[in-house]
C-alpha positions as CSV (number, residue, x, y, z in Angstrom):
1,M,89.8,106.4,119.6
2,M,88.4,109.7,118.5
3,Y,90.6,112.8,118.0
4,D,89.5,116.4,117.8
5,R,90.2,118.3,114.7
6,S,92.7,120.7,116.2
7,T,96.3,120.9,115.0
8,V,99.6,120.1,116.7
9,A,102.9,121.7,115.9
10,Y,105.7,119.2,116.0
11,P,109.3,120.1,115.1
12,V,110.9,118.2,112.3
13,A,114.4,118.3,110.9
14,T,114.8,120.4,107.8
15,S,115.7,117.4,105.8
16,I,112.5,115.6,106.9
17,H,110.5,118.6,105.8
18,A,112.3,118.5,102.4
19,Y,111.5,114.7,102.1
20,F,107.8,115.3,102.8
21,A,107.7,118.3,100.4
22,R,109.3,116.1,97.7
23,L,106.7,113.4,98.2
24,L,103.9,116.0,97.9
25,G,105.6,117.5,94.8
26,L,105.8,114.1,93.2
27,G,102.0,113.6,93.6
28,A,101.7,111.3,96.6
29,I,98.6,113.1,97.5
30,D,95.7,114.1,95.2
31,G,92.8,116.5,95.6
32,G,92.2,120.1,96.3
33,L,92.1,122.1,99.5
34,G,90.1,120.1,102.0
35,E,89.9,117.1,99.7
36,H,93.4,115.6,100.0
37,A,93.8,111.9,99.8
38,L,96.7,109.5,99.1
39,T,96.9,108.3,95.6
40,P,95.6,104.7,95.2
41,D,99.1,103.2,94.8
42,V,100.5,105.0,97.8
43,R,97.4,104.2,99.8
44,E,97.9,100.5,99.0
45,L,101.4,100.6,100.5
46,V,100.1,102.4,103.6
47,T,97.5,99.7,104.1
48,A,100.2,97.1,103.9
49,I,102.2,99.0,106.5
50,H,99.2,99.0,108.8
51,H,98.9,95.2,108.4
52,V,102.6,94.8,109.4
53,L,102.1,97.0,112.4
54,A,99.1,95.0,113.4
55,G,101.2,91.8,113.4
56,G,100.5,90.7,109.8
57,K,102.9,89.7,107.0
58,V,102.9,91.4,103.6
59,S,104.9,91.1,100.5
60,C,105.9,93.9,98.1
61,N,107.6,93.9,94.8
62,V,108.6,96.5,92.3
63,E,106.9,95.6,88.9
64,Q,108.6,98.4,87.0
65,R,111.5,100.6,88.1
66,G,110.8,104.3,88.1
67,N,113.1,107.2,87.3
68,M,116.4,106.3,89.1
69,D,117.3,110.0,89.6
70,I,114.1,110.6,91.5
71,F,114.4,107.3,93.3
72,N,117.9,108.1,94.4
73,D,116.9,111.6,95.5
74,L,114.1,110.2,97.6
75,E,116.4,107.5,99.2
76,R,118.9,110.2,100.0
77,L,116.3,112.5,101.5
78,F,114.8,109.7,103.6
79,E,118.2,108.6,104.9
80,Q,119.3,112.2,105.6
81,G,116.1,112.9,107.4
82,Q,116.4,109.8,109.6
83,N,120.0,110.5,110.4
84,D,119.4,114.2,111.1
85,A,116.4,113.4,113.4
86,N,118.5,110.8,115.3
87,E,121.3,113.2,115.8
88,I,119.0,116.0,116.9
89,N,117.2,113.7,119.4
90,K,120.5,112.3,120.6
91,A,122.0,115.7,121.3
92,A,118.8,116.9,123.1
93,G,118.5,113.7,125.1
94,Y,114.8,113.3,124.2
95,Y,112.6,113.2,121.1
96,V,112.6,116.6,119.5
97,S,112.0,115.5,115.9
98,I,110.2,112.6,114.3
99,S,111.9,110.7,111.5
100,P,110.4,109.6,108.2
């Protein structure tokens, strides 16, 4: 399936935007303008997700825990974004916002 290179504006809950901004701020993406790519460790996880979505089975383990303050902040932002998107969508009666 081919897509054109135009953009699409899609509303997201403020908390989801904060989550994605935090991911970017923490270095989930490398490269300069026009050369962005997921970091290798993040890309490996996305590849695993693609296998799951294609019907495969994967395993994932944390070899070394990261900074727990950052971890807890990301978990909180993720959960808040998911909850906010669900509440927005439920109130609207249709999908207005995607969730992380």
